[in-house]
LUMZA-97479 format. One line per 10 residues: number of its first residue (from 0); for each residue x, y, z of N, C-alpha, C, O. Coordinates in pm, whole numbers. Example, Ala and Ser with C-alpha at 12.3 -4.5 7.8 and 13.67 -1.06 7.14 Angstrom:
0> 1319:-569:780:1230:-450:780:1320:-330:780:1424:-332:846 ~ 1285:-225:708:1367:-106:714:1290:3:787:1341:114:804
//
This chain:
0> -1669:222:-1383:-1553:294:-1328:-1513:407:-1424:-1511:389:-1546 ~ -1481:524:-1367:-1431:636:-1446:-1279:631:-1441:-1219:638:-1334 ~ -1217:619:-1557:-1073:597:-1565:-1002:722:-1619:-1040:777:-1722 ~ -901:764:-1547:-821:881:-1589:-713:832:-1684:-600:804:-1643 ~ -747:823:-1812:-655:764:-1910:-601:868:-2009:-552:832:-2116 ~ -610:997:-1972:-563:1102:-2062:-424:1154:-2031:-379:1250:-2093 ~ -355:1091:-1936:-223:1141:-1895:-112:1102:-1992:-113:993:-2048 ~ -18:1193:-2012:106:1162:-2083:227:1172:-1990:328:1104:-2009 ~ 216:1259:-1890:328:1281:-1797:319:1197:-1670:406:1207:-1583 ~ 217:1115:-1658:201:1032:-1539:154:893:-1580:74:878:-1673
10> 203:791:-1511:148:657:-1530:173:571:-1406:273:587:-1337 ~ 78:481:-1380:102:372:-1287:166:260:-1370:102:204:-1458 ~ 290:230:-1340:361:128:-1417:323:-11:-1368:298:-101:-1448 ~ 319:-28:-1236:291:-159:-1177:246:-137:-1033:265:-28:-979 ~ 188:-238:-972:151:-230:-831:150:-372:-772:102:-466:-835 ~ 204:-384:-652:216:-514:-589:247:-498:-441:318:-406:-401 ~ 195:-588:-361:232:-599:-220:224:-466:-145:317:-426:-76 ~ 110:-397:-161:86:-274:-87:152:-151:-141:149:-46:-76 ~ 215:-158:-261:284:-43:-317:251:-27:-465:213:-122:-533 ~ 267:98:-514:253:123:-656:379:189:-709:441:272:-643
20> 415:150:-831:531:203:-901:479:302:-1004:404:266:-1094 ~ 520:430:-989:463:536:-1072:571:616:-1142:683:630:-1093 ~ 534:668:-1258:620:765:-1328:553:901:-1323:442:919:-1372 ~ 624:996:-1263:578:1135:-1257:673:1217:-1344:777:1262:-1296 ~ 637:1237:-1469:728:1304:-1561:850:1216:-1587:837:1105:-1639 ~ 969:1267:-1550:1094:1192:-1572:1135:1109:-1451:1242:1047:-1452 ~ 1052:1106:-1346:1096:1045:-1221:1006:929:-1180:884:930:-1201 ~ 1069:828:-1121:999:707:-1077:987:709:-925:1086:726:-854 ~ 865:692:-876:839:687:-733:773:555:-696:698:497:-774 ~ 802:507:-575:730:394:-517:661:445:-391:724:497:-300
30> 528:429:-390:450:478:-276:353:371:-229:309:288:-308 ~ 317:373:-100:223:274:-50:81:301:-100:44:415:-126 ~ 3:194:-114:-137:204:-152:-214:90:-87:-191:-26:-120 ~ -304:121:6:-374:16:81:-465:-71:-5:-503:-181:35 ~ -501:-22:-125:-586:-102:-214:-509:-219:-276:-569:-317:-321 ~ -378:-209:-279:-296:-311:-347:-271:-428:-251:-167:-435:-186 ~ -367:-518:-244:-357:-631:-151:-299:-756:-218:-279:-858:-152 ~ -273:-749:-349:-216:-863:-419:-64:-856:-415:-5:-749:-401 ~ -2:-974:-427:144:-984:-424:188:-1052:-554:199:-1175:-560 ~ 213:-970:-656:253:-1022:-786:402:-994:-809:458:-906:-745
40> 466:-1070:-899:610:-1051:-921:643:-908:-966:571:-849:-1046 ~ 752:-855:-911:795:-720:-944:905:-726:-1051:1024:-716:-1019 ~ 864:-741:-1177:962:-759:-1283:1019:-627:-1335:1133:-623:-1382 ~ 943:-519:-1326:988:-393:-1386:1112:-340:-1313:1121:-346:-1191 ~ 1207:-289:-1391:1334:-242:-1334:1315:-126:-1237:1401:-103:-1151 ~ 1203:-53:-1250:1178:59:-1160:1166:20:-1014:1192:102:-926 ~ 1127:-103:-987:1116:-149:-848:1253:-149:-779:1262:-140:-657 ~ 1360:-159:-858:1495:-162:-802:1571:-33:-827:1675:-9:-765 ~ 1520:49:-918:1592:174:-951:1491:289:-959:1453:333:-1067 ~ 1447:335:-842:1351:445:-835:1419:573:-789:1531:570:-737
50> 1351:686:-807:1405:815:-762:1360:851:-621:1423:933:-554 ~ 1252:790:-577:1202:815:-443:1116:700:-396:1043:641:-475 ~ 1125:668:-267:1049:555:-210:994:598:-74:1070:635:16 ~ 863:594:-61:803:627:69:783:498:146:710:409:102 ~ 849:489:261:841:369:344:738:388:455:750:480:536 ~ 640:303:457:539:307:562:597:254:692:674:158:690 ~ 562:315:804:608:269:935:499:187:1002:381:219:991 ~ 539:82:1072:441:-1:1144:378:76:1259:272:38:1309 ~ 442:186:1302:386:270:1409:294:379:1354:241:460:1430 ~ 274:381:1221:194:486:1160:284:588:1091:397:611:1135
60> 234:648:985:315:743:912:424:674:833:407:562:786 ~ 537:740:819:648:685:743:744:795:703:737:906:756 ~ 834:764:609:930:865:566:976:835:424:971:722:377 ~ 1021:941:357:1073:930:221:1220:891:223:1296:931:311 ~ 1259:813:124:1399:785:93:1420:829:-51:1349:784:-142 ~ 1518:918:-73:1537:976:-205:1663:925:-274:1766:901:-210 ~ 1652:908:-406:1765:868:-490:1764:959:-613:1697:929:-712 ~ 1836:1068:-608:1845:1159:-722:1707:1212:-763:1668:1200:-879 ~ 1637:1270:-668:1507:1331:-695:1514:1480:-660:1557:1513:-549 ~ 1474:1570:-750:1478:1713:-717:1375:1747:-609:1280:1672:-586
70> 1396:1859:-544:1301:1902:-441:1166:1940:-501:1063:1930:-434 ~ 1166:1982:-626:1043:2019:-695:1060:2002:-845:1167:2028:-899 ~ 953:1959:-912:953:1948:-1057:809:1964:-1106:717:1974:-1025 ~ 789:1965:-1236:655:1988:-1289:613:1876:-1383:696:1810:-1446 ~ 480:1856:-1392:423:1771:-1496:302:1845:-1554:248:1937:-1492 ~ 262:1804:-1673:152:1870:-1743:34:1775:-1762:51:1654:-1779 ~ -86:1833:-1759:-205:1762:-1802:-283:1856:-1894:-336:1957:-1849 ~ -288:1821:-2020:-349:1908:-2121:-283:2047:-2112:-163:2057:-2133 ~ -358:2152:-2082:-298:2286:-2077:-249:2324:-1938:-198:2435:-1918 ~ -263:2235:-1841:-231:2267:-1702:-91:2218:-1665:-45:2114:-1713
80> -24:2295:-1578:108:2257:-1528:104:2254:-1376:58:2349:-1312 ~ 152:2144:-1319:149:2126:-1175:290:2114:-1118:375:2043:-1172 ~ 312:2186:-1008:439:2177:-935:429:2063:-834:340:2062:-749 ~ 521:1969:-843:521:1854:-753:637:1862:-656:744:1912:-689 ~ 614:1813:-536:722:1797:-438:676:1694:-336:564:1703:-286 ~ 761:1598:-305:722:1497:-205:715:1560:-68:808:1628:-23 ~ 602:1537:0:590:1591:135:518:1491:223:508:1374:188 ~ 466:1536:336:420:1448:442:325:1338:395:243:1358:306 ~ 341:1224:456:256:1108:435:236:1075:287:124:1076:238 ~ 343:1048:220:351:990:85:306:1079:-30:320:1040:-145
90> 251:1197:-3:188:1275:-109:289:1355:-193:401:1381:-150 ~ 244:1392:-314:326:1470:-406:260:1604:-439:322:1689:-503 ~ 136:1623:-395:65:1747:-427:-35:1732:-540:-87:1832:-589 ~ -63:1609:-583:-157:1588:-693:-216:1448:-685:-146:1352:-651 ~ -346:1438:-717:-414:1309:-727:-451:1287:-873:-553:1338:-918 ~ -369:1213:-949:-389:1204:-1094:-523:1145:-1137:-573:1178:-1244 ~ -582:1059:-1053:-711:999:-1091:-821:1104:-1105:-922:1080:-1172 ~ -802:1220:-1042:-904:1324:-1050:-916:1385:-1190:-1012:1457:-1218 ~ -820:1356:-1277:-830:1406:-1414:-958:1358:-1483:-1010:1426:-1571 ~ -1008:1241:-1443:-1135:1193:-1501:-1248:1289:-1470:-1335:1312:-1553
100> -1246:1346:-1350:-1348:1446:-1313:-1321:1581:-1379:-1414:1649:-1420 ~ -1193:1619:-1388:-1161:1747:-1453:-1216:1749:-1595:-1276:1848:-1637 ~ -1196:1640:-1668:-1244:1634:-1806:-1396:1643:-1812:-1452:1711:-1898 ~ -1462:1574:-1719:-1609:1572:-1718:-1666:1712:-1694:-1748:1760:-1772 ~ -1622:1778:-1586:-1686:1907:-1558:-1634:2019:-1649:-1704:2117:-1671 ~ -1513:2005:-1701:-1464:2105:-1797:-1553:2107:-1921:-1584:2214:-1973 ~ -1593:1991:-1966:-1682:1982:-2082:-1818:2046:-2051:-1876:2114:-2136 ~ -1868:2023:-1930:-1997:2080:-1892:-1989:2233:-1885:-2082:2303:-1926 ~ -1878:2284:-1832:-1861:2430:-1823:-1855:2492:-1963:-1918:2594:-1989 ~ -1779:2430:-2052:-1765:2484:-2188:-1898:2482:-2263:-1926:2572:-2343
110> -1978:2381:-2238:-2105:2366:-2310:-2221:2444:-2247:-2330:2449:-2303 ~ -2197:2504:-2130:-2307:2567:-2056:-2369:2684:-2131:-2489:2709:-2120 ~ -2289:2756:-2208:-2341:2869:-2282:-2377:2988:-2195:-2455:3074:-2235 ~ -2320:2992:-2075:-2346:3102:-1982:-2230:3110:-1884:-2153:3015:-1872 ~ -2216:3223:-1813:-2112:3230:-1709:-2138:3126:-1601:-2252:3103:-1562 ~ -2033:3065:-1552:-2045:2960:-1451:-1958:2995:-1331:-1838:3017:-1344 ~ -2022:3000:-1213:-1950:3022:-1088:-1933:2888:-1016:-2031:2818:-989 ~ -1809:2853:-985:-1777:2725:-922:-1720:2749:-783:-1637:2837:-763 ~ -1767:2669:-687:-1711:2669:-552:-1636:2538:-534:-1695:2430:-542 ~ -1506:2546:-508:-1423:2428:-486:-1380:2423:-340:-1303:2507:-294
120> -1431:2323:-267:-1410:2310:-123:-1311:2198:-93:-1308:2096:-162 ~ -1230:2218:12:-1117:2128:41:-1031:2120:-85:-999:2011:-134 ~ -995:2236:-137:-946:2248:-275:-800:2212:-294:-753:2205:-407 ~ -725:2188:-184:-591:2131:-191:-500:2219:-278:-497:2341:-260 ~ -426:2160:-371:-331:2236:-452:-391:2283:-583:-318:2330:-671 ~ -523:2272:-598:-592:2344:-704:-612:2273:-837:-640:2339:-937 ~ -598:2141:-842:-620:2072:-968:-756:2102:-1028:-766:2140:-1145 ~ -861:2084:-949:-997:2108:-999:-1021:2257:-1023:-1089:2294:-1119 ~ -964:2342:-939:-978:2486:-957:-923:2529:-1092:-988:2604:-1165 ~ -804:2482:-1125:-740:2523:-1250:-812:2465:-1371:-826:2532:-1474
130> -858:2341:-1360:-933:2280:-1471:-1060:2359:-1498:-1094:2384:-1614 ~ -1131:2398:-1391:-1255:2475:-1408:-1226:2614:-1465:-1298:2661:-1553 ~ -1121:2678:-1415:-1086:2811:-1464:-1043:2806:-1611:-1079:2894:-1690 ~ -966:2704:-1648:-921:2690:-1786:-1039:2667:-1881:-1032:2702:-1998 ~ -1147:2608:-1828:-1268:2584:-1909:-1355:2708:-1919:-1451:2710:-1996 ~ -1321:2813:-1843:-1394:2938:-1854:-1477:2979:-1734:-1546:3080:-1739 ~ -1470:2902:-1625:-1549:2934:-1506:-1474:3034:-1417:-1352:3045:-1424 ~ -1551:3106:-1334:-1492:3180:-1223:-1500:3089:-1101:-1602:3024:-1078 ~ -1394:3084:-1023:-1382:2983:-919:-1350:3045:-784:-1269:3137:-775 ~ -1416:2995:-681:-1379:3027:-543:-1313:2903:-484:-1376:2799:-470
140> -1187:2916:-449:-1102:2806:-403:-1087:2818:-251:-1034:2918:-202 ~ -1132:2717:-178:-1130:2724:-31:-1055:2604:26:-1086:2489:-6 ~ -957:2631:112:-886:2526:184:-841:2583:318:-808:2701:328 ~ -839:2498:420:-801:2544:553:-652:2565:569:-608:2630:664 ~ -573:2511:477:-427:2519:487:-373:2634:402:-391:2636:280 ~ -308:2728:465:-247:2840:393:-140:2790:296:-126:2842:186 ~ -64:2687:340:40:2632:255:-16:2570:127:44:2583:21 ~ -130:2503:137:-191:2442:19:-243:2550:-77:-231:2535:-199 ~ -300:2656:-23:-349:2764:-109:-233:2833:-180:-243:2868:-298 ~ -121:2852:-109:-3:2909:-172:47:2820:-285:84:2869:-392
150> 48:2689:-262:89:2592:-363:-5:2598:-484:40:2592:-598 ~ -135:2610:-458:-234:2620:-567:-209:2745:-652:-221:2741:-774 ~ -174:2855:-585:-143:2977:-660:-20:2958:-748:-15:3009:-860 ~ 79:2884:-699:197:2853:-780:157:2773:-903:207:2798:-1013 ~ 66:2676:-885:19:2597:-999:-57:2684:-1098:-45:2665:-1219 ~ -135:2780:-1047:-208:2871:-1136:-110:2952:-1221:-131:2969:-1341 ~ -5:3002:-1158:95:3080:-1233:165:2994:-1337:185:3038:-1450 ~ 202:2871:-1300:269:2781:-1394:178:2744:-1511:226:2715:-1620 ~ 46:2746:-1487:-51:2712:-1590:-100:2834:-1668:-196:2825:-1745 ~ -34:2949:-1646:-73:3075:-1710:-216:3115:-1676:-288:3169:-1760
160> -256:3087:-1552:-390:3121:-1506:-386:3218:-1388:-484:3230:-1314 ~ -272:3286:-1370:-262:3377:-1255:-360:3493:-1264:-394:3552:-1161 ~ -405:3526:-1385:-501:3635:-1401:-644:3585:-1419:-735:3664:-1446 ~ -665:3455:-1405:-800:3399:-1418:-885:3443:-1299:-831:3475:-1194 ~ -1018:3445:-1315:-1107:3488:-1205:-1118:3382:-1095:-1217:3309:-1087 ~ -1015:3376:-1011:-1012:3280:-901:-1001:3357:-769:-912:3441:-752 ~ -1090:3327:-677:-1081:3381:-540:-1012:3276:-454:-1057:3162:-447 ~ -903:3316:-388:-828:3223:-303:-865:3248:-157:-844:3357:-105 ~ -921:3147:-91:-970:3164:46:-905:3060:138:-912:2940:113 ~ -841:3108:246:-791:3019:352:-894:3021:465:-906:3121:536
170> -966:2911:481:-1073:2911:581:-1121:2767:603:-1099:2680:520 ~ -1185:2746:715:-1257:2621:740:-1375:2615:643:-1453:2709:635 ~ -1387:2505:570:-1487:2498:463:-1630:2510:515:-1712:2579:454 ~ -1660:2446:626:-1796:2453:680:-1831:2596:720:-1939:2645:688 ~ -1740:2661:789:-1768:2799:833:-1777:2895:715:-1857:2988:717 ~ -1696:2871:612:-1705:2955:494:-1841:2940:426:-1904:3039:389 ~ -1887:2816:412:-2018:2793:348:-2129:2858:430:-2220:2919:373 ~ -2123:2846:561:-2225:2909:646:-2228:3060:625:-2336:3120:620 ~ -2111:3122:613:-2106:3266:590:-2159:3303:452:-2229:3403:437 ~ -2126:3223:352:-2175:3249:216:-2328:3241:210:-2391:3319:138
180> -2386:3150:284:-2532:3140:290:-2590:3269:351:-2688:3323:299 ~ -2530:3315:459:-2577:3439:523:-2561:3559:431:-2643:3651:433 ~ -2454:3558:351:-2429:3669:259:-2518:3664:135:-2526:3761:60 ~ -2584:3550:114:-2671:3537:-2:-2599:3504:-131:-2656:3518:-239 ~ -2475:3461:-121:-2399:3424:-241:-2444:3288:-293:-2482:3200:-216 ~ -2439:3271:-424:-2480:3146:-486:-2380:3102:-592:-2303:3182:-645 ~ -2383:2971:-621:-2290:2913:-717:-2366:2819:-812:-2467:2758:-776 ~ -2314:2811:-934:-2372:2722:-1034:-2322:2579:-1020:-2385:2485:-1069 ~ -2209:2563:-954:-2151:2430:-940:-2067:2423:-813:-2006:2522:-772 ~ -2066:2305:-752:-1988:2284:-630:-1905:2158:-647:-1953:2055:-694
190> -1778:2168:-607:-1686:2055:-604:-1638:2041:-460:-1601:2140:-398 ~ -1639:1920:-407:-1581:1900:-275:-1500:1770:-272:-1542:1667:-324 ~ -1383:1780:-210:-1291:1667:-200:-1249:1652:-54:-1132:1671:-21 ~ -1344:1617:32:-1317:1620:176:-1222:1510:222:-1222:1400:167 ~ -1142:1540:324:-1054:1437:380:-1135:1340:465:-1246:1370:508 ~ -1078:1223:489:-1143:1128:580:-1147:1185:721:-1245:1169:795 ~ -1039:1253:757:-1030:1316:889:-945:1441:875:-845:1442:803 ~ -985:1546:943:-905:1668:935:-940:1766:1044:-1038:1749:1117 ~ -858:1870:1053:-881:1979:1149:-877:2112:1077:-792:2133:990 ~ -968:2200:1113:-969:2333:1057:-863:2419:1121:-792:2373:1211
200> -848:2545:1075:-742:2633:1126:-758:2666:1274:-661:2705:1339 ~ -878:2650:1328:-899:2677:1471:-933:2550:1547:-999:2555:1651 ~ -888:2435:1495:-907:2309:1565:-1038:2239:1537:-1071:2140:1602 ~ -1115:2290:1440:-1242:2226:1406:-1215:2083:1355:-1127:2062:1272 ~ -1291:1986:1406:-1270:1846:1369:-1367:1805:1259:-1486:1835:1265 ~ -1313:1736:1160:-1394:1684:1049:-1375:1532:1043:-1263:1484:1027 ~ -1484:1457:1057:-1484:1312:1034:-1584:1286:923:-1703:1314:939 ~ -1538:1232:810:-1621:1230:691:-1751:1152:709:-1856:1194:659 ~ -1747:1039:780:-1870:960:797:-1977:1037:872:-2096:1019:846 ~ -1935:1122:965:-2031:1199:1045:-2067:1333:979:-2176:1385:1000
210> -1975:1387:901:-1990:1525:855:-2036:1542:712:-2090:1647:677 ~ -2017:1441:628:-2036:1461:485:-2182:1488:447:-2209:1578:368 ~ -2276:1412:503:-2416:1435:464:-2468:1571:511:-2530:1641:431 ~ -2445:1610:636:-2488:1745:676:-2423:1855:591:-2484:1959:566 ~ -2299:1831:547:-2231:1933:469:-2288:1943:328:-2304:2053:276 ~ -2318:1830:266:-2383:1833:134:-2516:1907:145:-2550:1988:59 ~ -2591:1878:250:-2720:1944:273:-2701:2095:287:-2780:2173:234 ~ -2597:2135:358:-2568:2277:379:-2531:2343:245:-2579:2451:212 ~ -2444:2276:170:-2396:2334:44:-2508:2348:-59:-2503:2437:-143 ~ -2607:2262:-53:-2718:2269:-148:-2788:2405:-140:-2849:2449:-238
220> -2779:2472:-23:-2841:2603:-7:-2769:2711:-87:-2822:2820:-106 ~ -2648:2682:-133:-2570:2780:-209:-2594:2771:-359:-2546:2856:-434 ~ -2668:2671:-404:-2686:2651:-547:-2784:2751:-607:-2882:2790:-543 ~ -2757:2793:-729:-2850:2878:-803:-2975:2799:-840:-2982:2679:-816 ~ -3074:2866:-898:-3199:2798:-935:-3178:2690:-1040:-3251:2590:-1044 ~ -3077:2709:-1125:-3047:2611:-1229:-2899:2573:-1223:-2819:2615:-1307 ~ -2864:2492:-1123:-2723:2456:-1108:-2676:2365:-1222:-2755:2299:-1288 ~ -2545:2365:-1243:-2486:2287:-1352:-2440:2149:-1306:-2471:2048:-1370 ~ -2365:2146:-1193:-2321:2015:-1142:-2282:2026:-995:-2262:2135:-942 ~ -2272:1908:-932:-2229:1897:-793:-2144:1770:-786:-2194:1661:-814
230> -2017:1784:-750:-1923:1672:-749:-1873:1648:-608:-1826:1741:-541 ~ -1881:1524:-562:-1829:1485:-431:-1730:1371:-450:-1761:1270:-513 ~ -1610:1388:-394:-1508:1282:-399:-1491:1219:-263:-1510:1284:-160 ~ -1455:1091:-262:-1430:1022:-136:-1318:921:-152:-1317:842:-246 ~ -1223:924:-58:-1117:824:-54:-1137:731:67:-1047:655:103 ~ -1253:738:127:-1285:655:243:-1354:529:195:-1461:536:134 ~ -1295:413:222:-1348:288:168:-1490:259:218:-1566:188:151 ~ -1528:314:333:-1662:290:386:-1771:363:310:-1889:330:325 ~ -1734:461:229:-1833:536:151:-1834:484:8:-1760:531:-78 ~ -1919:387:-16:-1931:327:-149:-1995:427:-246:-2062:520:-202
240> -1975:409:-377:-2037:498:-474:-2187:514:-454:-2241:624:-470 ~ -2255:406:-419:-2401:412:-400:-2438:505:-284:-2545:566:-286 ~ -2352:514:-184:-2377:604:-71:-2370:749:-118:-2452:832:-79 ~ -2271:779:-202:-2260:914:-256:-2382:948:-340:-2436:1059:-330 ~ -2427:854:-422:-2547:877:-503:-2669:904:-417:-2747:995:-446 ~ -2684:828:-311:-2801:842:-224:-2804:982:-162:-2909:1046:-159 ~ -2689:1028:-112:-2685:1160:-48:-2713:1272:-148:-2789:1364:-119 ~ -2652:1264:-264:-2672:1368:-365:-2816:1370:-415:-2876:1476:-428 ~ -2871:1251:-442:-3009:1245:-491:-3107:1296:-387:-3207:1358:-422 ~ -3079:1270:-260:-3167:1314:-152:-3165:1466:-136:-3270:1530:-126
250> -3046:1524:-134:-3034:1666:-103:-3054:1758:-224:-3075:1878:-207 ~ -3046:1703:-346:-3064:1786:-466:-3192:1749:-541:-3205:1778:-660 ~ -3285:1684:-472:-3406:1635:-540:-3494:1748:-594:-3573:1726:-686 ~ -3480:1869:-539:-3563:1979:-588:-3516:2032:-724:-3587:2108:-790 ~ -3396:1992:-765:-3342:2037:-893:-3362:1930:-1000:-3372:1811:-970 ~ -3367:1974:-1125:-3388:1882:-1236:-3254:1828:-1282:-3182:1893:-1358 ~ -3220:1708:-1236:-3090:1653:-1272:-3083:1503:-1248:-3179:1441:-1204 ~ -2968:1447:-1278:-2944:1304:-1261:-2817:1284:-1179:-2731:1371:-1174 ~ -2807:1167:-1114:-2693:1134:-1030:-2629:1004:-1077:-2698:906:-1104 ~ -2497:1006:-1087:-2421:884:-1113:-2299:884:-1023:-2237:988:-1001
260> -2265:768:-971:-2145:755:-889:-2069:630:-931:-2129:527:-962 ~ -1938:641:-931:-1853:529:-972:-1721:535:-896:-1686:637:-837 ~ -1649:424:-899:-1510:427:-857:-1428:505:-959:-1462:509:-1077 ~ -1320:566:-911:-1220:625:-1000:-1106:524:-1016:-1078:446:-926 ~ -1040:528:-1132:-931:435:-1153:-822:491:-1240:-843:584:-1317 ~ -703:433:-1227:-588:466:-1311:-541:340:-1383:-526:235:-1320 ~ -519:349:-1514:-470:231:-1586:-329:194:-1542:-246:280:-1516 ~ -303:64:-1536:-170:13:-1501:-104:-32:-1631:-148:-127:-1695 ~ 3:37:-1669:59:19:-1804:121:-118:-1827:125:-165:-1940 ~ 170:-183:-1721:242:-309:-1740:150:-428:-1767:193:-529:-1821
270> 22:-416:-1729:-65:-533:-1742:-204:-503:-1798:-284:-595:-1816 ~ -235:-376:-1825:-364:-343:-1882:-479:-344:-1784:-594:-327:-1824 ~ -450:-363:-1655:-555:-360:-1552:-575:-217:-1501:-507:-124:-1546 ~ -668:-200:-1408:-699:-67:-1356:-688:-68:-1204:-745:-155:-1138 ~ -616:29:-1150:-601:44:-1005:-713:132:-952:-724:247:-994 ~ -797:81:-859:-903:165:-803:-847:273:-711:-752:249:-637 ~ -907:393:-717:-853:510:-644:-966:592:-583:-977:711:-612 ~ -1049:533:-501:-1158:608:-440:-1280:612:-529:-1292:537:-626 ~ -1372:702:-496:-1500:710:-568:-1544:854:-581:-1500:941:-505 ~ -1630:879:-678:-1688:1012:-697:-1838:1000:-722:-1885:907:-786
280> -1910:1098:-670:-2052:1111:-699:-2075:1237:-779:-2027:1344:-743 ~ -2150:1225:-890:-2173:1340:-979:-2323:1364:-997:-2395:1277:-1046 ~ -2367:1481:-956:-2501:1526:-993:-2483:1625:-1109:-2396:1711:-1104 ~ -2567:1611:-1212:-2559:1706:-1324:-2699:1741:-1370:-2791:1660:-1361 ~ -2715:1862:-1420:-2845:1907:-1471:-2879:1830:-1597:-2791:1784:-1669 ~ -3007:1817:-1621:-3052:1747:-1741:-3030:1834:-1865:-3062:1792:-1976
//
């Protein structure tokens, strides 16, 4: 398991009975987590005195209940600053477990000894984009949501990366990749964090089990002759790490590299255990 244990402004304090108790900077949130199937005693005072609580609805979805929580605040990870705000379906605008991947590919970019072009697909609020840019890469950031791209730009400005070589693209990721192939553009590295289910700006439907392998195959056509890395994230429980490895090894076999896939995890400060948070597949050059 790859564990994101470099945080100072974020921690999972405890988790029990379908929920996790988290500290985001100075604020305590309780949010649902389907992985938390155990029911352990809730001794920490945060369970009774939180700043925000997302209540899941039996009909699907849910709603936030706030107790002295600002509409927006920031937290830091190394040199990066992220703007947080609670919004639809329990999210805050950041997936802290991804820091394990940020550290991995940032080191690869710094050690490359050459300019590195990164394509970040389903790029959300820009965590991976900013980590890659801070490491010295030029990045193309693609997301179908205009609001998410605007949020990512805010994070770039807060992280003093507003002048970094980042291209901000609002587009359906599949259609963008198809156009890039036609244009003859290439990248040294690709990051993708696809949703389990989603719709593009023109109603395009994405179902990860049906779409992920064809998309990896398509994206492989964008790689340079000597690519640096290819990262695929999955929060879909049906896609085990071994499945990610199989797809990457199959579609990148013409390149000289290795594949490893693992679960991602966050340490739980109250008990020393690790909360699983999806999986990642990493192809890297030898």
